[in-house]
C-alpha positions in Angstrom: 24.2 33.7 87.3 24.2 30.0 88.0 21.1 28.0 89.1 23.0 27.4 92.3 22.8 31.1 93.3 19.3 31.6 91.8 18.0 28.9 94.2 19.2 31.0 97.1 21.9 28.5 98.1 25.4 29.8 98.8 28.7 29.0 100.4 28.2 28.3 104.1 24.6 27.3 103.7 23.3 24.1 105.3 21.6 21.6 103.1 18.1 20.3 104.0 18.5 17.3 106.3 17.0 13.9 105.9 16.0 12.0 109.0 15.5 8.2 109.0 14.4 5.8 111.7 16.4 2.6 111.3 14.9 -0.7 112.1 15.7 -4.3 111.2 13.0 -4.4 108.5 14.6 -1.4 106.7 18.0 -3.1 106.8 16.4 -6.4 105.5 14.6 -4.6 102.7 17.8 -2.9 101.6 19.6 -6.3 101.7 17.0 -7.8 99.4 17.0 -4.8 97.0 20.8 -4.6 96.8 21.5 -8.4 96.8 23.7 -8.0 99.9 23.0 -11.2 101.8 25.7 -10.7 104.4 24.4 -12.2 107.7 26.0 -9.3 109.6 23.1 -7.3 108.3 20.2 -9.7 108.4 20.9 -12.5 110.9 20.7 -11.3 114.5 21.9 -14.6 115.9 25.0 -14.6 113.7 25.6 -10.8 114.1 25.5 -11.2 117.9 28.7 -13.3 117.8 30.6 -10.7 115.8 32.6 -7.7 117.1 29.5 -5.6 116.4 27.4 -7.5 118.9 24.3 -7.3 116.7 23.2 -6.5 113.2 24.3 -3.3 111.5 23.0 -1.4 108.4 24.9 -1.6 105.1 27.3 1.3 104.6 25.6 1.9 101.2 22.3 2.6 103.0 23.9 5.6 104.7 25.2 6.8 101.4 21.6 6.6 100.0 20.5 9.0 102.7 23.3 11.4 101.8 22.4 11.0 98.1 18.8 11.9 99.0 20.1 15.2 100.6 22.1 16.0 97.5 19.2 15.1 95.1 16.8 17.2 97.1 19.1 20.2 96.8 20.6 19.8 93.3 18.1 17.6 91.5 19.2 16.2 88.1 22.6 17.9 88.4 23.4 15.5 91.3 22.1 12.5 89.4 24.1 13.4 86.3 27.4 14.5 87.9 27.5 13.9 91.6 30.4 12.3 93.3 31.2 11.7 96.9 34.1 10.4 99.0 33.4 9.5 102.6 34.8 7.7 105.6 32.6 5.3 107.6 33.3 6.1 111.2 30.8 3.9 113.1 28.1 1.4 112.3 24.4 2.2 112.1 22.3 -0.1 114.3 18.6 -0.9 114.4 16.8 1.5 116.7 18.9 4.5 115.8 17.7 7.7 114.3 20.0 8.9 111.5 20.3 12.5 110.3 22.0 13.0 106.9 23.0 16.5 105.9 25.6 18.7 104.5 27.0 22.2 104.1 28.2 24.1 101.0 31.9 24.6 101.3 32.8 26.1 98.0 31.5 27.3 94.7 33.8 27.4 91.6 31.9 29.6 89.2 34.4 28.8 86.3 33.9 25.0 86.6 30.2 25.3 87.7 31.2 23.1 90.6 29.8 23.0 94.1 31.7 21.2 96.9 29.8 20.2 100.1 30.7 18.6 103.3 28.3 15.7 103.8 27.6 13.5 106.8 25.3 11.1 108.7 25.0 11.3 112.5 23.1 9.3 115.0 20.6 10.6 117.6 23.4 11.4 119.9 25.0 13.7 117.4 27.9 11.3 116.8 29.2 11.4 113.2 29.0 7.9 111.6 29.8 8.9 108.1 31.7 12.0 107.0 33.1 13.3 103.7 32.7 15.5 100.7 30.4 15.6 97.7 30.9 17.5 94.4 28.3 18.4 91.9 28.6 20.2 88.5 25.9 22.7 87.8 26.9 24.0 84.4 
């Protein structure tokens, strides 16, 4: 029996969520760490003049939250073999509370592959990122 089933995780199960409070300092720290110096993320005066009307978080920051969900659940298997494909549906803004999570959609025992729906949503329950992630457990 696969580690997947031994851990008590099965098709239809929800993955443990990660909740993050977003503020401008978090966005600025991510910009410094990633080298992304786009003023849309870090310069409120510049960002105010854009179609977004203020700064927004980097899309990759939301993927880091999803990756944390997957790492918490699948540990090294996610790090070694994880892949995700997502759509960015709305921006993340300072002051929002973001919940990242997922649900197991399928288990292919032959391939040792788990497929999950993954997402980030804001405090209103609006999906801001949605997609799928695949991890190989064998």
